[in-house]
C-alpha positions as CSV (number, residue, x, y, z in Angstrom):
1,X,16.0,45.0,32.3
2,X,17.7,42.1,30.5
3,X,21.1,43.2,31.9
4,X,19.6,43.1,35.4
5,X,18.3,39.6,34.8
6,X,21.7,38.4,33.6
7,X,23.5,40.0,36.5
8,X,21.1,38.4,39.0
9,X,21.2,34.9,37.7
10,X,24.5,34.5,36.0
11,X,25.4,32.1,33.2
12,X,25.8,29.1,35.6
13,X,22.1,29.0,36.3
14,X,20.9,28.7,32.7
15,X,21.5,25.0,32.2
16,X,18.3,23.1,31.4
17,X,19.0,20.6,34.2
18,X,18.9,23.2,37.0
19,X,16.1,25.7,36.1
20,X,14.5,27.1,39.2
21,X,10.8,27.2,39.4
22,X,10.7,30.7,40.8
23,X,12.7,32.1,37.9
24,X,11.5,30.1,34.9
25,X,10.4,33.0,32.8
26,X,13.5,35.1,33.7
27,X,15.7,32.3,32.6
28,X,14.0,32.0,29.2
29,X,14.4,35.7,28.6
30,X,18.0,35.6,29.7
31,X,18.7,32.6,27.5
32,X,17.5,34.5,24.4
33,X,19.4,37.6,25.4
34,X,22.7,35.8,26.0
35,X,22.4,33.6,22.9
36,X,24.5,35.8,20.7
37,X,26.9,37.0,23.3
38,X,27.6,33.4,24.6
39,X,27.8,31.9,21.2
40,X,24.9,29.3,21.6
41,X,23.9,28.4,18.1
42,X,20.5,27.3,19.2
43,X,19.8,30.6,20.9
44,X,21.0,33.0,18.2
45,X,18.2,35.5,18.6
46,X,18.6,39.1,19.6
47,X,16.6,40.4,22.5
48,X,15.2,43.2,20.3
49,X,13.6,40.7,18.0
50,X,12.7,38.1,20.6
51,X,9.0,39.3,20.7
52,X,9.0,41.3,17.5
53,X,5.7,39.8,16.4
54,X,4.3,40.5,19.9
55,X,5.5,44.0,19.8
56,X,3.9,44.6,16.4
57,X,0.6,43.1,17.5
58,X,0.7,44.9,20.8
59,X,1.0,48.3,19.1
60,X,-2.0,47.5,16.9
61,X,-4.2,45.4,19.1
62,X,-3.3,46.2,22.7
63,X,-1.7,44.0,25.3
64,X,-1.3,40.2,25.1
65,X,-3.5,37.9,26.9
66,X,-1.9,35.4,29.4
67,X,-2.9,32.6,27.0
68,X,-1.1,34.3,24.1
69,X,2.0,34.9,26.3
70,X,2.3,31.4,27.6
71,X,1.6,29.9,24.1
72,X,4.4,32.0,22.6
73,X,6.7,31.1,25.5
74,X,6.0,27.4,25.0
75,X,6.8,27.7,21.3
76,X,9.9,29.5,22.1
77,X,11.1,27.0,24.6
78,X,10.3,24.0,22.4
79,X,11.9,25.6,19.3
80,X,15.0,27.0,20.9
81,X,15.7,24.3,23.7
82,X,14.0,21.2,22.4
83,X,15.2,17.8,23.3
84,X,17.5,17.5,26.4
85,X,19.2,14.9,28.5
86,X,19.1,15.9,32.2
87,X,20.6,14.3,35.3
88,X,19.0,14.9,38.7
89,X,17.6,13.5,41.9
90,X,14.1,12.2,41.8
91,X,11.7,13.8,44.2
92,X,7.9,14.1,44.7
93,X,7.2,11.1,42.4
94,X,3.5,10.2,41.9
95,X,1.7,7.9,39.5
96,X,-1.8,9.0,38.7
97,X,-4.7,6.6,38.2
98,X,-4.4,7.2,34.5
99,X,-0.9,5.9,34.6
100,X,0.8,9.2,33.9
101,X,3.8,9.9,36.2
102,X,4.5,13.3,37.7
103,X,7.8,14.1,39.5
104,X,10.7,16.6,39.8
105,X,14.4,16.4,39.2
106,X,16.7,18.4,41.4
107,X,20.3,19.1,42.2
108,X,22.0,21.3,44.8
109,X,20.9,24.5,43.1
110,X,17.6,24.0,41.3
111,X,14.5,21.9,40.6
112,X,12.4,21.3,37.5
113,X,9.0,19.6,37.0
114,X,8.6,16.6,34.7
115,X,5.8,14.5,33.3
116,X,5.9,11.0,31.7
117,X,2.9,9.8,29.8
118,X,1.5,6.3,30.7
119,X,2.5,4.7,27.4
120,X,6.0,5.7,28.0
121,X,6.0,4.8,31.7
122,X,4.9,1.3,30.9
123,X,8.2,0.7,29.2
124,X,10.2,1.4,32.3
125,X,12.4,-1.4,33.5
126,X,12.5,-0.2,37.1
127,X,10.2,1.3,39.7
128,X,11.1,5.0,40.3
129,X,11.5,5.9,43.9
130,X,12.3,9.2,45.5
131,X,16.0,9.7,46.1
132,X,17.2,8.0,42.9
133,X,19.7,9.8,40.7
134,X,18.2,9.6,37.1
135,X,19.0,10.5,33.6
136,X,15.9,11.8,31.8
137,X,15.5,12.3,28.1
138,X,12.7,14.4,26.7
139,X,11.5,17.7,25.4
140,X,11.5,20.9,27.5
141,X,8.1,22.6,27.3
142,X,5.8,25.0,29.1
143,X,2.6,23.9,30.8
144,X,0.3,26.8,29.7
145,X,-2.4,26.4,32.3
146,X,0.1,27.2,35.1
147,X,2.9,28.7,33.2
148,X,5.2,26.0,34.6
149,X,8.3,25.0,32.8
150,X,8.6,21.2,32.6
151,X,10.2,18.3,30.8
152,X,8.0,15.8,28.9
153,X,10.2,12.8,29.7
154,X,10.3,10.0,27.1
155,X,13.0,7.8,28.7
156,X,14.4,7.4,32.2
157,X,17.6,5.6,33.3
158,X,19.0,5.0,36.8
159,X,22.2,6.9,37.3
160,X,22.8,6.2,41.0
161,X,21.7,7.5,44.3
162,X,20.7,11.1,44.9
163,X,22.2,13.3,47.6
164,X,19.3,12.7,50.0
165,X,19.4,9.0,49.4
166,X,23.2,8.9,50.0
167,X,22.8,10.9,53.3
168,X,20.0,8.5,54.3
169,X,22.1,5.4,53.7
170,X,25.2,6.9,55.4
171,X,23.2,7.7,58.5
172,X,21.5,4.3,58.4
173,X,24.8,2.5,58.3
174,X,26.2,4.6,61.1
175,X,23.3,4.0,63.5
176,X,23.0,0.4,62.6
177,X,26.7,-0.1,63.5
178,X,26.0,1.5,66.9
179,X,23.2,-1.0,67.5
180,X,20.3,1.4,67.4
181,X,18.3,-0.9,65.1
182,X,18.9,-4.1,67.2
183,X,15.9,-6.1,68.2
184,X,17.4,-6.5,71.7
185,X,16.5,-2.8,72.4
186,X,12.9,-3.1,71.2
187,X,10.3,-2.7,74.0
188,X,6.9,-4.5,73.9
189,X,3.8,-2.4,73.6
190,X,1.4,-2.3,76.5
191,X,-1.7,-4.3,76.0
192,X,-4.2,-1.8,77.5
193,X,-2.6,1.7,77.5
194,X,-4.3,4.2,79.7
195,X,-2.6,7.3,78.1
196,X,-1.3,7.5,74.5
197,X,1.2,10.3,73.7
198,X,1.2,11.7,70.2
199,X,4.0,13.7,68.5
200,X,2.9,15.2,65.2
201,X,1.6,18.3,63.6
202,X,-1.4,19.9,65.5
203,X,-3.3,20.5,62.2
204,X,-2.4,17.6,59.9
205,X,-4.5,14.7,58.7
206,X,-2.2,12.3,60.7
207,X,-3.5,13.6,64.0
208,X,-7.1,13.2,62.8
209,X,-6.4,9.6,61.7
210,X,-4.7,8.7,65.0
211,X,-7.4,10.3,67.2
212,X,-10.4,8.9,65.3
213,X,-8.7,5.4,65.1
214,X,-8.1,5.3,68.9
215,X,-11.6,6.8,69.7
216,X,-13.2,4.2,67.5
217,X,-11.2,1.2,68.8
218,X,-10.6,1.9,72.5
219,X,-12.4,5.0,73.9
220,X,-11.1,4.4,77.3
221,X,-7.6,5.5,76.3
222,X,-6.7,9.1,76.8
223,X,-4.6,11.0,74.2
224,X,-2.0,13.6,75.0
225,X,-0.7,15.7,72.1
226,X,2.6,17.5,71.8
227,X,2.3,19.5,68.6
228,X,5.4,20.0,66.5
229,X,6.5,21.1,63.0
230,X,7.0,18.0,60.9
231,X,8.9,19.5,58.1
232,X,11.1,22.5,57.4
233,X,13.9,24.1,59.4
234,X,13.9,23.1,63.0
235,X,11.4,20.4,62.7
236,X,13.8,17.7,63.6
237,X,14.8,19.4,66.8
238,X,11.1,20.0,67.8
239,X,10.4,16.3,67.2
240,X,13.4,15.2,69.3
241,X,12.5,17.6,72.0
242,X,8.9,16.3,72.2
243,X,10.1,12.7,72.3
244,X,12.4,13.6,75.2
245,X,9.5,15.3,77.0
246,X,7.5,12.2,76.9
247,X,10.4,9.8,77.5
248,X,11.4,11.6,80.7
249,X,7.9,11.0,82.0
250,X,7.4,14.8,82.7
251,X,4.0,14.7,81.0
252,X,1.0,14.7,83.4
253,X,-0.3,12.1,83.3
254,X,2.7,10.0,82.1
255,X,2.0,8.2,78.9
256,X,2.2,4.4,78.4
257,X,3.0,4.4,74.7
258,X,4.1,7.1,72.2
259,X,3.1,7.6,68.5
260,X,5.5,9.7,66.4
261,X,4.7,10.5,62.8
262,X,3.0,12.5,60.1
263,X,1.1,12.0,56.8
264,X,2.7,11.2,53.5
265,X,4.9,13.4,51.4
266,X,8.1,13.7,49.4
267,X,11.4,12.6,50.6
268,X,12.2,16.2,51.5
269,X,8.9,16.6,53.4
270,X,9.6,13.5,55.4
271,X,13.3,14.3,56.0
272,X,12.9,15.5,59.6
273,X,12.3,11.9,60.6
274,X,15.6,11.0,59.1
275,X,17.7,13.4,61.2
276,X,20.1,11.9,63.7
277,X,18.9,13.9,66.8
278,X,15.4,12.4,66.2
279,X,16.8,8.9,66.0
280,X,18.8,9.2,69.2
281,X,15.9,10.7,71.1
282,X,13.7,7.8,70.0
283,X,16.4,5.3,71.0
284,X,16.8,6.8,74.5
285,X,13.0,7.0,75.1
286,X,12.1,4.9,78.1
287,X,8.5,4.2,76.9
288,X,7.6,2.2,73.8
289,X,7.4,4.2,70.6
290,X,5.5,3.5,67.4
291,X,6.7,5.2,64.2
292,X,3.9,6.3,61.8
293,X,5.7,8.3,59.1
294,X,4.2,8.7,55.6
295,X,2.6,5.8,53.7
296,X,3.3,2.1,53.5
297,X,6.1,2.6,50.9
298,X,7.8,5.3,52.8
299,X,10.7,4.2,55.1
300,X,12.5,6.6,57.5
301,X,15.4,6.2,60.0
302,X,12.7,6.6,62.7
303,X,11.0,3.4,61.4
304,X,14.2,1.4,62.1
305,X,14.8,2.9,65.6
306,X,11.3,2.7,67.0
307,X,9.9,-0.3,68.8
308,X,7.2,-0.8,66.1
309,X,6.6,0.6,62.7
310,X,3.1,1.4,61.4
311,X,2.7,1.9,57.7
312,X,0.3,4.7,58.2
313,X,-1.0,6.9,61.1
314,X,-4.3,4.9,61.0
315,X,-2.4,1.6,61.4
316,X,-0.6,3.2,64.4
317,X,-3.9,3.5,66.2
318,X,-4.5,-0.1,65.5
319,X,-1.2,-1.1,66.9
320,X,-1.2,0.9,70.2
321,X,-4.7,0.1,71.4
322,X,-7.0,-3.1,71.1
323,X,-10.3,-3.0,69.3
324,X,-13.2,-2.7,71.7
325,X,-15.2,-4.9,69.4
326,X,-12.7,-7.7,69.6
327,X,-12.4,-7.4,73.4
328,X,-16.2,-7.7,73.8
329,X,-16.2,-10.7,71.4
330,X,-13.4,-12.3,73.4
331,X,-15.3,-11.7,76.7
332,X,-18.4,-13.3,75.3
333,X,-16.4,-16.2,74.0
334,X,-14.6,-16.7,77.3
335,X,-18.0,-16.5,79.2
336,X,-19.5,-19.1,76.9
337,X,-16.5,-21.3,77.3
338,X,-16.6,-21.0,81.1
339,X,-20.4,-21.8,81.1
340,X,-19.8,-24.9,79.0
341,X,-17.0,-26.1,81.3
342,X,-19.2,-25.7,84.4
343,X,-22.0,-27.6,82.6
344,X,-19.5,-30.4,81.7
345,X,-18.3,-30.6,85.3
346,X,-21.8,-30.7,86.7
347,X,-22.8,-33.4,84.2
348,X,-19.7,-35.5,85.0
349,X,-20.4,-35.3,88.7
350,X,-24.1,-36.3,88.1
351,X,-23.0,-39.3,86.1
352,X,-20.6,-40.3,88.8
353,X,-23.3,-40.1,91.5
354,X,-25.6,-42.1,89.3
355,X,-23.0,-44.8,89.0
356,X,-22.4,-44.9,92.7
357,X,-26.2,-45.1,93.3
358,X,-26.5,-48.1,91.0
359,X,-23.5,-49.9,92.6
360,X,-23.9,-53.1,94.7
361,X,-23.2,-51.4,98.1
362,X,-26.0,-48.9,97.6
363,X,-28.5,-51.6,96.6
364,X,-27.8,-53.9,99.7
365,X,-26.3,-51.8,102.5
366,X,-27.4,-54.2,105.3
367,X,-25.8,-57.2,103.7
368,X,-22.7,-55.2,103.0
369,X,-22.4,-54.1,106.7
370,X,-23.0,-57.8,107.9
371,X,-20.2,-59.0,105.6
372,X,-17.9,-56.3,107.0
373,X,-18.7,-57.4,110.6
374,X,-17.9,-61.0,109.8
375,X,-14.6,-60.1,108.2
376,X,-13.8,-58.0,111.3
377,X,-14.6,-60.8,113.7
378,X,-12.5,-63.3,111.8
379,X,-9.6,-60.8,111.7
380,X,-10.0,-60.2,115.5
381,X,-9.8,-64.0,116.2
382,X,-6.8,-64.4,114.0
383,X,-5.1,-61.6,115.9
384,X,-5.9,-63.0,119.3
385,X,-4.7,-66.5,118.2
386,X,-1.5,-65.1,116.8
387,X,-0.9,-63.0,119.8
388,X,-1.2,-66.0,122.2
389,X,1.1,-68.1,120.1
390,X,3.7,-65.3,120.0
391,X,3.5,-65.0,123.9
392,X,4.1,-68.7,124.4
393,X,7.1,-68.7,122.2
394,X,8.5,-65.7,124.0
395,X,8.0,-67.4,127.4
396,X,9.8,-70.5,126.2
397,X,12.7,-68.5,125.0
398,X,13.0,-66.6,128.2
399,X,12.9,-69.8,130.3
400,X,15.7,-71.3,128.2
401,X,17.8,-68.2,128.6
402,X,17.2,-68.2,132.3
403,X,18.5,-71.9,132.6
404,X,21.6,-71.1,130.7
405,X,22.2,-68.1,132.8
406,X,21.9,-70.2,136.0
407,X,24.5,-72.6,134.8
408,X,26.9,-69.8,134.2
409,X,26.4,-68.2,137.7
410,X,29.9,-67.9,139.4
411,X,28.3,-68.5,142.9
412,X,27.0,-72.0,141.9
413,X,30.3,-73.9,142.8
414,X,30.2,-72.2,146.2
415,X,26.8,-73.7,146.9
416,X,28.4,-77.1,146.2
417,X,31.0,-76.6,149.1
418,X,33.9,-75.1,147.0
419,X,35.7,-72.0,148.1
420,X,37.4,-69.3,146.1
421,X,41.0,-68.4,146.9
422,X,42.0,-64.7,146.4
423,X,45.3,-62.9,147.0
424,X,45.5,-59.2,146.8
425,X,42.0,-59.1,145.4
426,X,42.8,-61.5,142.5
427,X,41.7,-65.1,142.1
428,X,44.3,-67.9,142.5
429,X,43.4,-70.8,140.3
430,X,46.8,-72.7,140.7
431,X,48.5,-73.9,143.8
432,X,51.9,-73.1,142.3
433,X,51.0,-69.4,142.5
434,X,51.2,-69.5,146.3
435,X,54.2,-69.8,148.6
436,X,54.6,-70.4,152.4
437,X,53.6,-67.3,154.3
438,X,51.3,-65.8,151.7
439,X,48.1,-64.3,153.1
440,X,45.0,-65.3,151.2
441,X,41.3,-64.7,151.4
442,X,38.9,-67.6,151.2
443,X,35.4,-66.9,149.9
444,X,32.5,-69.3,150.9
445,X,28.8,-69.3,150.1
446,X,27.9,-67.4,153.2
447,X,31.0,-65.3,153.8
448,X,34.9,-65.2,153.7
449,X,37.9,-66.0,156.0
450,X,41.5,-64.9,156.0
451,X,44.2,-67.6,156.0
452,X,48.1,-68.0,155.6
453,X,49.9,-70.6,153.6
454,X,52.2,-72.6,155.8
455,X,53.8,-74.9,153.3
């Protein structure tokens, strides 16, 4: 049996930093069996004597209980492995209310559970986060209640970024360089959406949180669910396909805003939302998208691409729809403000009318009309007087112009006995211009005569 175990797992898998949870017990048995053959001083124990005491008791007292077995395995691990220093990527980190920290360390081949008690966790100089590459120092032990192999960590040091964190940062830099995170591409959310699309697991708590939040805040909105797998193989492609389905407006009815997300989990559980196809589908979506992945401290690539990020699915419901209570309060406030403005306008008009009613004109209207008639008569007399004076001045100017025009009349000399001499239609003012034998025309006041110059 031991030879089969060794052949199945090989020496490479028996390092304390890469113990697989599904083969913890087999590893321990193989460790002991290979101790002498592999020349590990701390494991110098023949397989035949590994459970010699157990075999002796079993012959006399029957089979072992589970408690006895796990207790002996714990003693074996603590005695034969003891203190270790392990390097691995931090995943599934949680801090209990008591302050104790529970997490796992993993590499490409295996994963092991760890616990760090509160009095040791208080001395940490950093905040552990999933994806960190850590050095853990502590004692390898067995948790008897579940039969789980674990490391009771006494000290943690940051060694760098884990494989998942490196992949996350690499994709983040690539997409950021292509402009997928730019604010210029962010679309505003509709104020009163009629239909809200949801891409999440059809049976998860996130769906319940989103539905109950929208129903409580804005019952008029209709929800349209596209259920998908949110973790595991193929989850990323399902999410991307659902986003494209809504983005191409093939849904009936078409949605106004889309919520994409899931509940909290480890880095591995949330990894589907860090895949590049999902990010590009979200970027190409024509409708506004809200990302609601994990808890407030969880950040995914989808959070950076989407138009808005909600820390939790419940907060996503608060982002996509208004609160009915707030809307009703705003309507009541606006109604009250409108009523007050109308009252103010009516009061102002009433005060203006009262002022006019108390004015001098309203107290003595007959006297006011008489004064107006007197002013009108005076203006009419002034107008008539001014018009007569203007007419007289115009007549004088016309008479003067007429006199000047009469003096300039070319026929006036003819009336005094003079004649006008013309030759070939032109006036002859000088005698030197005529010679003997010239024919001329003499114009008189009452006609003309032809004549010839004799000398």
